[in-house]
mmCIF file of the N, C-alpha and C atoms, coordinates in Angstrom:
data_MODEL
# 
_entry.id   MODEL 
# 
loop_
_atom_site.group_PDB 
_atom_site.id 
_atom_site.type_symbol 
_atom_site.label_atom_id 
_atom_site.label_alt_id 
_atom_site.label_comp_id 
_atom_site.label_asym_id 
_atom_site.label_entity_id 
_atom_site.label_seq_id 
_atom_site.pdbx_PDB_ins_code 
_atom_site.Cartn_x 
_atom_site.Cartn_y 
_atom_site.Cartn_z 
_atom_site.occupancy 
_atom_site.B_iso_or_equiv 
_atom_site.pdbx_formal_charge 
_atom_site.auth_seq_id 
_atom_site.auth_comp_id 
_atom_site.auth_asym_id 
_atom_site.auth_atom_id 
_atom_site.pdbx_PDB_model_num 
ATOM 1   N N  . MET A 1 1  ? -3.498  5.307  -11.787 1.00 0.00 ? 1  MET A N  1 
ATOM 2   C CA . MET A 1 1  ? -2.778  6.480  -11.340 1.00 0.00 ? 1  MET A CA 1 
ATOM 3   C C  . MET A 1 1  ? -1.395  6.452  -11.955 1.00 0.00 ? 1  MET A C  1 
ATOM 4   N N  . GLU A 1 2  ? -1.099  7.403  -12.766 1.00 0.00 ? 2  GLU A N  1 
ATOM 5   C CA . GLU A 1 2  ? 0.215   7.478  -13.360 1.00 0.00 ? 2  GLU A CA 1 
ATOM 6   C C  . GLU A 1 2  ? 1.179   8.064  -12.353 1.00 0.00 ? 2  GLU A C  1 
ATOM 7   N N  . LYS A 1 3  ? 2.455   7.987  -12.687 1.00 0.00 ? 3  LYS A N  1 
ATOM 8   C CA . LYS A 1 3  ? 3.457   8.522  -11.774 1.00 0.00 ? 3  LYS A CA 1 
ATOM 9   C C  . LYS A 1 3  ? 3.182   10.001 -11.554 1.00 0.00 ? 3  LYS A C  1 
ATOM 10  N N  . ASN A 1 4  ? 3.054   10.375 -10.317 1.00 0.00 ? 4  ASN A N  1 
ATOM 11  C CA . ASN A 1 4  ? 2.686   11.734 -9.947  1.00 0.00 ? 4  ASN A CA 1 
ATOM 12  C C  . ASN A 1 4  ? 3.785   12.326 -9.075  1.00 0.00 ? 4  ASN A C  1 
ATOM 13  N N  . PRO A 1 5  ? 4.455   13.368 -9.548  1.00 0.00 ? 5  PRO A N  1 
ATOM 14  C CA . PRO A 1 5  ? 5.539   13.952 -8.748  1.00 0.00 ? 5  PRO A CA 1 
ATOM 15  C C  . PRO A 1 5  ? 5.058   14.634 -7.474  1.00 0.00 ? 5  PRO A C  1 
ATOM 16  N N  . ASP A 1 6  ? 3.739   14.824 -7.354  1.00 0.00 ? 6  ASP A N  1 
ATOM 17  C CA . ASP A 1 6  ? 3.191   15.494 -6.178  1.00 0.00 ? 6  ASP A CA 1 
ATOM 18  C C  . ASP A 1 6  ? 3.040   14.560 -4.982  1.00 0.00 ? 6  ASP A C  1 
ATOM 19  N N  . ILE A 1 7  ? 3.202   13.258 -5.191  1.00 0.00 ? 7  ILE A N  1 
ATOM 20  C CA . ILE A 1 7  ? 3.023   12.314 -4.103  1.00 0.00 ? 7  ILE A CA 1 
ATOM 21  C C  . ILE A 1 7  ? 4.185   11.317 -4.114  1.00 0.00 ? 7  ILE A C  1 
ATOM 22  N N  . SER A 1 8  ? 4.761   11.115 -2.964  1.00 0.00 ? 8  SER A N  1 
ATOM 23  C CA . SER A 1 8  ? 5.885   10.189 -2.858  1.00 0.00 ? 8  SER A CA 1 
ATOM 24  C C  . SER A 1 8  ? 5.373   8.763  -2.675  1.00 0.00 ? 8  SER A C  1 
ATOM 25  N N  . PHE A 1 9  ? 6.262   7.822  -2.829  1.00 0.00 ? 9  PHE A N  1 
ATOM 26  C CA . PHE A 1 9  ? 5.920   6.426  -2.600  1.00 0.00 ? 9  PHE A CA 1 
ATOM 27  C C  . PHE A 1 9  ? 5.393   6.245  -1.184  1.00 0.00 ? 9  PHE A C  1 
ATOM 28  N N  . GLU A 1 10 ? 6.078   6.853  -0.232  1.00 0.00 ? 10 GLU A N  1 
ATOM 29  C CA . GLU A 1 10 ? 5.684   6.715  1.172   1.00 0.00 ? 10 GLU A CA 1 
ATOM 30  C C  . GLU A 1 10 ? 4.305   7.291  1.441   1.00 0.00 ? 10 GLU A C  1 
ATOM 31  N N  . GLU A 1 11 ? 3.998   8.425  0.815   1.00 0.00 ? 11 GLU A N  1 
ATOM 32  C CA . GLU A 1 11 ? 2.668   9.020  0.981   1.00 0.00 ? 11 GLU A CA 1 
ATOM 33  C C  . GLU A 1 11 ? 1.593   8.133  0.356   1.00 0.00 ? 11 GLU A C  1 
ATOM 34  N N  . ALA A 1 12 ? 1.878   7.596  -0.826  1.00 0.00 ? 12 ALA A N  1 
ATOM 35  C CA . ALA A 1 12 ? 0.917   6.720  -1.490  1.00 0.00 ? 12 ALA A CA 1 
ATOM 36  C C  . ALA A 1 12 ? 0.685   5.464  -0.665  1.00 0.00 ? 12 ALA A C  1 
ATOM 37  N N  . LEU A 1 13 ? 1.750   4.906  -0.110  1.00 0.00 ? 13 LEU A N  1 
ATOM 38  C CA . LEU A 1 13 ? 1.624   3.704  0.711   1.00 0.00 ? 13 LEU A CA 1 
ATOM 39  C C  . LEU A 1 13 ? 0.811   3.996  1.970   1.00 0.00 ? 13 LEU A C  1 
ATOM 40  N N  . ALA A 1 14 ? 1.044   5.142  2.593   1.00 0.00 ? 14 ALA A N  1 
ATOM 41  C CA . ALA A 1 14 ? 0.279   5.522  3.786   1.00 0.00 ? 14 ALA A CA 1 
ATOM 42  C C  . ALA A 1 14 ? -1.207  5.679  3.451   1.00 0.00 ? 14 ALA A C  1 
ATOM 43  N N  . LYS A 1 15 ? -1.508  6.290  2.304   1.00 0.00 ? 15 LYS A N  1 
ATOM 44  C CA . LYS A 1 15 ? -2.903  6.431  1.887   1.00 0.00 ? 15 LYS A CA 1 
ATOM 45  C C  . LYS A 1 15 ? -3.526  5.066  1.639   1.00 0.00 ? 15 LYS A C  1 
ATOM 46  N N  . LEU A 1 16 ? -2.763  4.185  1.014   1.00 0.00 ? 16 LEU A N  1 
ATOM 47  C CA . LEU A 1 16 ? -3.258  2.836  0.749   1.00 0.00 ? 16 LEU A CA 1 
ATOM 48  C C  . LEU A 1 16 ? -3.548  2.098  2.049   1.00 0.00 ? 16 LEU A C  1 
ATOM 49  N N  . GLU A 1 17 ? -2.663  2.213  3.017   1.00 0.00 ? 17 GLU A N  1 
ATOM 50  C CA . GLU A 1 17 ? -2.883  1.580  4.319   1.00 0.00 ? 17 GLU A CA 1 
ATOM 51  C C  . GLU A 1 17 ? -4.122  2.149  5.000   1.00 0.00 ? 17 GLU A C  1 
ATOM 52  N N  . SER A 1 18 ? -4.339  3.446  4.867   1.00 0.00 ? 18 SER A N  1 
ATOM 53  C CA . SER A 1 18 ? -5.512  4.089  5.446   1.00 0.00 ? 18 SER A CA 1 
ATOM 54  C C  . SER A 1 18 ? -6.797  3.568  4.792   1.00 0.00 ? 18 SER A C  1 
ATOM 55  N N  . ILE A 1 19 ? -6.754  3.398  3.482   1.00 0.00 ? 19 ILE A N  1 
ATOM 56  C CA . ILE A 1 19 ? -7.917  2.871  2.764   1.00 0.00 ? 19 ILE A CA 1 
ATOM 57  C C  . ILE A 1 19 ? -8.217  1.448  3.226   1.00 0.00 ? 19 ILE A C  1 
ATOM 58  N N  . VAL A 1 20 ? -7.193  0.633  3.354   1.00 0.00 ? 20 VAL A N  1 
ATOM 59  C CA . VAL A 1 20 ? -7.391  -0.751 3.802   1.00 0.00 ? 20 VAL A CA 1 
ATOM 60  C C  . VAL A 1 20 ? -8.036  -0.763 5.187   1.00 0.00 ? 20 VAL A C  1 
ATOM 61  N N  . ALA A 1 21 ? -7.536  0.072  6.085   1.00 0.00 ? 21 ALA A N  1 
ATOM 62  C CA . ALA A 1 21 ? -8.101  0.134  7.437   1.00 0.00 ? 21 ALA A CA 1 
ATOM 63  C C  . ALA A 1 21 ? -9.570  0.564  7.387   1.00 0.00 ? 21 ALA A C  1 
ATOM 64  N N  . ARG A 1 22 ? -9.864  1.521  6.525   1.00 0.00 ? 22 ARG A N  1 
ATOM 65  C CA . ARG A 1 22 ? -11.248 2.011  6.405   1.00 0.00 ? 22 ARG A CA 1 
ATOM 66  C C  . ARG A 1 22 ? -12.157 0.911  5.860   1.00 0.00 ? 22 ARG A C  1 
ATOM 67  N N  . LEU A 1 23 ? -11.675 0.176  4.857   1.00 0.00 ? 23 LEU A N  1 
ATOM 68  C CA . LEU A 1 23 ? -12.492 -0.883 4.250   1.00 0.00 ? 23 LEU A CA 1 
ATOM 69  C C  . LEU A 1 23 ? -12.739 -2.049 5.200   1.00 0.00 ? 23 LEU A C  1 
ATOM 70  N N  . GLU A 1 24 ? -11.884 -2.203 6.190   1.00 0.00 ? 24 GLU A N  1 
ATOM 71  C CA . GLU A 1 24 ? -12.057 -3.287 7.156   1.00 0.00 ? 24 GLU A CA 1 
ATOM 72  C C  . GLU A 1 24 ? -13.158 -2.990 8.168   1.00 0.00 ? 24 GLU A C  1 
ATOM 73  N N  . GLN A 1 25 ? -13.641 -1.764 8.194   1.00 0.00 ? 25 GLN A N  1 
ATOM 74  C CA . GLN A 1 25 ? -14.703 -1.388 9.118   1.00 0.00 ? 25 GLN A CA 1 
ATOM 75  C C  . GLN A 1 25 ? -16.057 -1.768 8.522   1.00 0.00 ? 25 GLN A C  1 
ATOM 76  N N  . PRO A 1 26 ? -16.869 -2.495 9.267   1.00 0.00 ? 26 PRO A N  1 
ATOM 77  C CA . PRO A 1 26 ? -18.132 -3.000 8.711   1.00 0.00 ? 26 PRO A CA 1 
ATOM 78  C C  . PRO A 1 26 ? -19.185 -1.924 8.436   1.00 0.00 ? 26 PRO A C  1 
ATOM 79  N N  . GLU A 1 27 ? -19.079 -0.771 9.043   1.00 0.00 ? 27 GLU A N  1 
ATOM 80  C CA . GLU A 1 27 ? -20.124 0.238  8.875   1.00 0.00 ? 27 GLU A CA 1 
ATOM 81  C C  . GLU A 1 27 ? -19.923 1.140  7.654   1.00 0.00 ? 27 GLU A C  1 
ATOM 82  N N  . VAL A 1 28 ? -18.908 0.896  6.849   1.00 0.00 ? 28 VAL A N  1 
ATOM 83  C CA . VAL A 1 28 ? -18.677 1.708  5.659   1.00 0.00 ? 28 VAL A CA 1 
ATOM 84  C C  . VAL A 1 28 ? -19.740 1.375  4.613   1.00 0.00 ? 28 VAL A C  1 
ATOM 85  N N  . PRO A 1 29 ? -20.443 2.397  4.126   1.00 0.00 ? 29 PRO A N  1 
ATOM 86  C CA . PRO A 1 29 ? -21.470 2.162  3.099   1.00 0.00 ? 29 PRO A CA 1 
ATOM 87  C C  . PRO A 1 29 ? -20.865 1.568  1.816   1.00 0.00 ? 29 PRO A C  1 
ATOM 88  N N  . LEU A 1 30 ? -21.658 0.816  1.099   1.00 0.00 ? 30 LEU A N  1 
ATOM 89  C CA . LEU A 1 30 ? -21.190 0.129  -0.102  1.00 0.00 ? 30 LEU A CA 1 
ATOM 90  C C  . LEU A 1 30 ? -20.589 1.095  -1.118  1.00 0.00 ? 30 LEU A C  1 
ATOM 91  N N  . GLU A 1 31 ? -21.275 2.179  -1.413  1.00 0.00 ? 31 GLU A N  1 
ATOM 92  C CA . GLU A 1 31 ? -20.785 3.131  -2.424  1.00 0.00 ? 31 GLU A CA 1 
ATOM 93  C C  . GLU A 1 31 ? -19.417 3.691  -2.028  1.00 0.00 ? 31 GLU A C  1 
ATOM 94  N N  . GLU A 1 32 ? -19.258 4.034  -0.769  1.00 0.00 ? 32 GLU A N  1 
ATOM 95  C CA . GLU A 1 32 ? -17.965 4.541  -0.304  1.00 0.00 ? 32 GLU A CA 1 
ATOM 96  C C  . GLU A 1 32 ? -16.905 3.445  -0.387  1.00 0.00 ? 32 GLU A C  1 
ATOM 97  N N  . SER A 1 33 ? -17.287 2.224  -0.056  1.00 0.00 ? 33 SER A N  1 
ATOM 98  C CA . SER A 1 33 ? -16.350 1.101  -0.140  1.00 0.00 ? 33 SER A CA 1 
ATOM 99  C C  . SER A 1 33 ? -15.836 0.916  -1.561  1.00 0.00 ? 33 SER A C  1 
ATOM 100 N N  . VAL A 1 34 ? -16.739 1.017  -2.515  1.00 0.00 ? 34 VAL A N  1 
ATOM 101 C CA . VAL A 1 34 ? -16.341 0.851  -3.920  1.00 0.00 ? 34 VAL A CA 1 
ATOM 102 C C  . VAL A 1 34 ? -15.387 1.965  -4.338  1.00 0.00 ? 34 VAL A C  1 
ATOM 103 N N  . LYS A 1 35 ? -15.697 3.194  -3.963  1.00 0.00 ? 35 LYS A N  1 
ATOM 104 C CA . LYS A 1 35 ? -14.817 4.319  -4.296  1.00 0.00 ? 35 LYS A CA 1 
ATOM 105 C C  . LYS A 1 35 ? -13.443 4.156  -3.639  1.00 0.00 ? 35 LYS A C  1 
ATOM 106 N N  . GLN A 1 36 ? -13.449 3.745  -2.388  1.00 0.00 ? 36 GLN A N  1 
ATOM 107 C CA . GLN A 1 36 ? -12.195 3.533  -1.672  1.00 0.00 ? 36 GLN A CA 1 
ATOM 108 C C  . GLN A 1 36 ? -11.391 2.404  -2.322  1.00 0.00 ? 36 GLN A C  1 
ATOM 109 N N  . PHE A 1 37 ? -12.091 1.351  -2.720  1.00 0.00 ? 37 PHE A N  1 
ATOM 110 C CA . PHE A 1 37 ? -11.427 0.229  -3.378  1.00 0.00 ? 37 PHE A CA 1 
ATOM 111 C C  . PHE A 1 37 ? -10.781 0.679  -4.683  1.00 0.00 ? 37 PHE A C  1 
ATOM 112 N N  . GLU A 1 38 ? -11.515 1.458  -5.476  1.00 0.00 ? 38 GLU A N  1 
ATOM 113 C CA . GLU A 1 38 ? -10.965 1.973  -6.744  1.00 0.00 ? 38 GLU A CA 1 
ATOM 114 C C  . GLU A 1 38 ? -9.715  2.812  -6.504  1.00 0.00 ? 38 GLU A C  1 
ATOM 115 N N  . GLU A 1 39 ? -9.765  3.683  -5.524  1.00 0.00 ? 39 GLU A N  1 
ATOM 116 C CA . GLU A 1 39 ? -8.606  4.516  -5.201  1.00 0.00 ? 39 GLU A CA 1 
ATOM 117 C C  . GLU A 1 39 ? -7.448  3.643  -4.726  1.00 0.00 ? 39 GLU A C  1 
ATOM 118 N N  . GLY A 1 40 ? -7.761  2.615  -3.943  1.00 0.00 ? 40 GLY A N  1 
ATOM 119 C CA . GLY A 1 40 ? -6.729  1.701  -3.465  1.00 0.00 ? 40 GLY A CA 1 
ATOM 120 C C  . GLY A 1 40 ? -6.036  0.963  -4.591  1.00 0.00 ? 40 GLY A C  1 
ATOM 121 N N  . VAL A 1 41 ? -6.802  0.549  -5.592  1.00 0.00 ? 41 VAL A N  1 
ATOM 122 C CA . VAL A 1 41 ? -6.213  -0.126 -6.750  1.00 0.00 ? 41 VAL A CA 1 
ATOM 123 C C  . VAL A 1 41 ? -5.270  0.826  -7.485  1.00 0.00 ? 41 VAL A C  1 
ATOM 124 N N  . LYS A 1 42 ? -5.688  2.063  -7.662  1.00 0.00 ? 42 LYS A N  1 
ATOM 125 C CA . LYS A 1 42 ? -4.831  3.060  -8.327  1.00 0.00 ? 42 LYS A CA 1 
ATOM 126 C C  . LYS A 1 42 ? -3.534  3.264  -7.540  1.00 0.00 ? 42 LYS A C  1 
ATOM 127 N N  . LEU A 1 43 ? -3.663  3.408  -6.232  1.00 0.00 ? 43 LEU A N  1 
ATOM 128 C CA . LEU A 1 43 ? -2.476  3.606  -5.405  1.00 0.00 ? 43 LEU A CA 1 
ATOM 129 C C  . LEU A 1 43 ? -1.570  2.388  -5.432  1.00 0.00 ? 43 LEU A C  1 
ATOM 130 N N  . SER A 1 44 ? -2.156  1.211  -5.422  1.00 0.00 ? 44 SER A N  1 
ATOM 131 C CA . SER A 1 44 ? -1.382  -0.023 -5.472  1.00 0.00 ? 44 SER A CA 1 
ATOM 132 C C  . SER A 1 44 ? -0.581  -0.106 -6.767  1.00 0.00 ? 44 SER A C  1 
ATOM 133 N N  . ARG A 1 45 ? -1.213  0.221  -7.879  1.00 0.00 ? 45 ARG A N  1 
ATOM 134 C CA . ARG A 1 45 ? -0.517  0.207  -9.177  1.00 0.00 ? 45 ARG A CA 1 
ATOM 135 C C  . ARG A 1 45 ? 0.594   1.250  -9.212  1.00 0.00 ? 45 ARG A C  1 
ATOM 136 N N  . TYR A 1 46 ? 0.314   2.410  -8.660  1.00 0.00 ? 46 TYR A N  1 
ATOM 137 C CA . TYR A 1 46 ? 1.319   3.475  -8.597  1.00 0.00 ? 46 TYR A CA 1 
ATOM 138 C C  . TYR A 1 46 ? 2.532   3.023  -7.786  1.00 0.00 ? 46 TYR A C  1 
ATOM 139 N N  . CYS A 1 47 ? 2.284   2.427  -6.626  1.00 0.00 ? 47 CYS A N  1 
ATOM 140 C CA . CYS A 1 47 ? 3.388   1.951  -5.781  1.00 0.00 ? 47 CYS A CA 1 
ATOM 141 C C  . CYS A 1 47 ? 4.171   0.841  -6.480  1.00 0.00 ? 47 CYS A C  1 
ATOM 142 N N  . ALA A 1 48 ? 3.469   -0.059 -7.140  1.00 0.00 ? 48 ALA A N  1 
ATOM 143 C CA . ALA A 1 48 ? 4.133   -1.148 -7.856  1.00 0.00 ? 48 ALA A CA 1 
ATOM 144 C C  . ALA A 1 48 ? 5.024   -0.600 -8.965  1.00 0.00 ? 48 ALA A C  1 
ATOM 145 N N  . LYS A 1 49 ? 4.557   0.411  -9.658  1.00 0.00 ? 49 LYS A N  1 
ATOM 146 C CA . LYS A 1 49 ? 5.350   1.018  -10.730 1.00 0.00 ? 49 LYS A CA 1 
ATOM 147 C C  . LYS A 1 49 ? 6.624   1.651  -10.173 1.00 0.00 ? 49 LYS A C  1 
ATOM 148 N N  . ILE A 1 50 ? 6.503   2.341  -9.071  1.00 0.00 ? 50 ILE A N  1 
ATOM 149 C CA . ILE A 1 50 ? 7.685   2.962  -8.459  1.00 0.00 ? 50 ILE A CA 1 
ATOM 150 C C  . ILE A 1 50 ? 8.676   1.888  -8.016  1.00 0.00 ? 50 ILE A C  1 
ATOM 151 N N  . LEU A 1 51 ? 8.171   0.813  -7.425  1.00 0.00 ? 51 LEU A N  1 
ATOM 152 C CA . LEU A 1 51 ? 9.050   -0.276 -6.987  1.00 0.00 ? 51 LEU A CA 1 
ATOM 153 C C  . LEU A 1 51 ? 9.745   -0.945 -8.171  1.00 0.00 ? 51 LEU A C  1 
ATOM 154 N N  . GLU A 1 52 ? 9.027   -1.138 -9.262  1.00 0.00 ? 52 GLU A N  1 
ATOM 155 C CA . GLU A 1 52 ? 9.625   -1.725 -10.462 1.00 0.00 ? 52 GLU A CA 1 
ATOM 156 C C  . GLU A 1 52 ? 10.748  -0.833 -10.996 1.00 0.00 ? 52 GLU A C  1 
ATOM 157 N N  . GLU A 1 53 ? 10.502  0.471  -11.027 1.00 0.00 ? 53 GLU A N  1 
ATOM 158 C CA . GLU A 1 53 ? 11.517  1.410  -11.501 1.00 0.00 ? 53 GLU A CA 1 
ATOM 159 C C  . GLU A 1 53 ? 12.742  1.397  -10.589 1.00 0.00 ? 53 GLU A C  1 
ATOM 160 N N  . ALA A 1 54 ? 12.518  1.321  -9.296  1.00 0.00 ? 54 ALA A N  1 
ATOM 161 C CA . ALA A 1 54 ? 13.632  1.273  -8.356  1.00 0.00 ? 54 ALA A CA 1 
ATOM 162 C C  . ALA A 1 54 ? 14.442  -0.012 -8.543  1.00 0.00 ? 54 ALA A C  1 
ATOM 163 N N  . GLU A 1 55 ? 13.745  -1.119 -8.755  1.00 0.00 ? 55 GLU A N  1 
ATOM 164 C CA . GLU A 1 55 ? 14.426  -2.401 -8.971  1.00 0.00 ? 55 GLU A CA 1 
ATOM 165 C C  . GLU A 1 55 ? 15.287  -2.350 -10.233 1.00 0.00 ? 55 GLU A C  1 
ATOM 166 N N  . LEU A 1 56 ? 14.755  -1.754 -11.301 1.00 0.00 ? 56 LEU A N  1 
ATOM 167 C CA . LEU A 1 56 ? 15.526  -1.617 -12.539 1.00 0.00 ? 56 LEU A CA 1 
ATOM 168 C C  . LEU A 1 56 ? 16.772  -0.766 -12.324 1.00 0.00 ? 56 LEU A C  1 
ATOM 169 N N  . ARG A 1 57 ? 16.626  0.309  -11.589 1.00 0.00 ? 57 ARG A N  1 
ATOM 170 C CA . ARG A 1 57 ? 17.782  1.171  -11.306 1.00 0.00 ? 57 ARG A CA 1 
ATOM 171 C C  . ARG A 1 57 ? 18.843  0.425  -10.520 1.00 0.00 ? 57 ARG A C  1 
ATOM 172 N N  . ILE A 1 58 ? 18.416  -0.373 -9.541  1.00 0.00 ? 58 ILE A N  1 
ATOM 173 C CA . ILE A 1 58 ? 19.363  -1.141 -8.734  1.00 0.00 ? 58 ILE A CA 1 
ATOM 174 C C  . ILE A 1 58 ? 20.073  -2.174 -9.605  1.00 0.00 ? 58 ILE A C  1 
ATOM 175 N N  . GLU A 1 59 ? 19.321  -2.837 -10.474 1.00 0.00 ? 59 GLU A N  1 
ATOM 176 C CA . GLU A 1 59 ? 19.929  -3.813 -11.382 1.00 0.00 ? 59 GLU A CA 1 
ATOM 177 C C  . GLU A 1 59 ? 20.952  -3.148 -12.290 1.00 0.00 ? 59 GLU A C  1 
ATOM 178 N N  . GLN A 1 60 ? 20.633  -1.949 -12.784 1.00 0.00 ? 60 GLN A N  1 
ATOM 179 C CA . GLN A 1 60 ? 21.562  -1.227 -13.644 1.00 0.00 ? 60 GLN A CA 1 
ATOM 180 C C  . GLN A 1 60 ? 22.834  -0.853 -12.889 1.00 0.00 ? 60 GLN A C  1 
ATOM 181 N N  . VAL A 1 61 ? 22.693  -0.414 -11.664 1.00 0.00 ? 61 VAL A N  1 
ATOM 182 C CA . VAL A 1 61 ? 23.855  -0.060 -10.847 1.00 0.00 ? 61 VAL A CA 1 
ATOM 183 C C  . VAL A 1 61 ? 24.714  -1.290 -10.603 1.00 0.00 ? 61 VAL A C  1 
ATOM 184 N N  . ASN A 1 62 ? 24.074  -2.403 -10.256 1.00 0.00 ? 62 ASN A N  1 
ATOM 185 C CA . ASN A 1 62 ? 24.819  -3.639 -10.014 1.00 0.00 ? 62 ASN A CA 1 
ATOM 186 C C  . ASN A 1 62 ? 25.517  -4.126 -11.282 1.00 0.00 ? 62 ASN A C  1 
ATOM 187 N N  . GLN A 1 63 ? 24.848  -3.997 -12.422 1.00 0.00 ? 63 GLN A N  1 
ATOM 188 C CA . GLN A 1 63 ? 25.452  -4.426 -13.675 1.00 0.00 ? 63 GLN A CA 1 
ATOM 189 C C  . GLN A 1 63 ? 26.648  -3.542 -14.032 1.00 0.00 ? 63 GLN A C  1 
ATOM 190 N N  . THR A 1 64 ? 26.505  -2.248 -13.858 1.00 0.00 ? 64 THR A N  1 
ATOM 191 C CA . THR A 1 64 ? 27.605  -1.331 -14.124 1.00 0.00 ? 64 THR A CA 1 
ATOM 192 C C  . THR A 1 64 ? 28.775  -1.608 -13.191 1.00 0.00 ? 64 THR A C  1 
ATOM 193 N N  . LYS A 1 65 ? 28.475  -1.870 -11.946 1.00 0.00 ? 65 LYS A N  1 
ATOM 194 C CA . LYS A 1 65 ? 29.516  -2.165 -10.963 1.00 0.00 ? 65 LYS A CA 1 
ATOM 195 C C  . LYS A 1 65 ? 30.289  -3.418 -11.350 1.00 0.00 ? 65 LYS A C  1 
ATOM 196 N N  . SER A 1 66 ? 29.562  -4.471 -11.742 1.00 0.00 ? 66 SER A N  1 
ATOM 197 C CA . SER A 1 66 ? 30.222  -5.734 -12.078 1.00 0.00 ? 66 SER A CA 1 
ATOM 198 C C  . SER A 1 66 ? 31.027  -5.602 -13.384 1.00 0.00 ? 66 SER A C  1 
ATOM 199 N N  . GLU A 1 67 ? 30.583  -4.754 -14.298 1.00 0.00 ? 67 GLU A N  1 
ATOM 200 C CA . GLU A 1 67 ? 31.331  -4.526 -15.536 1.00 0.00 ? 67 GLU A CA 1 
ATOM 201 C C  . GLU A 1 67 ? 32.610  -3.753 -15.277 1.00 0.00 ? 67 GLU A C  1 
ATOM 202 N N  . ASN A 1 68 ? 32.630  -2.924 -14.262 1.00 0.00 ? 68 ASN A N  1 
ATOM 203 C CA . ASN A 1 68 ? 33.806  -2.121 -13.947 1.00 0.00 ? 68 ASN A CA 1 
ATOM 204 C C  . ASN A 1 68 ? 34.808  -2.850 -13.066 1.00 0.00 ? 68 ASN A C  1 
ATOM 205 N N  . GLU A 1 69 ? 34.457  -4.017 -12.604 1.00 0.00 ? 69 GLU A N  1 
ATOM 206 C CA . GLU A 1 69 ? 35.382  -4.763 -11.725 1.00 0.00 ? 69 GLU A CA 1 
ATOM 207 C C  . GLU A 1 69 ? 36.312  -5.634 -12.517 1.00 0.00 ? 69 GLU A C  1 
# 
């Protein structure tokens, strides 16, 4: 899942949590479990990418701040 402006980090995380809860239920059919797992991996990668970008921005702000002091 590439960065999608239609979904926020918080929405993606909530969907991921919902998928995890669904997969923990024993009555979920195998095919649905696989589809849910695939979607969860996409959401996980999307969230990780957003977090990495946020970390880079914070590092840049801190570096700029320390250079100006």
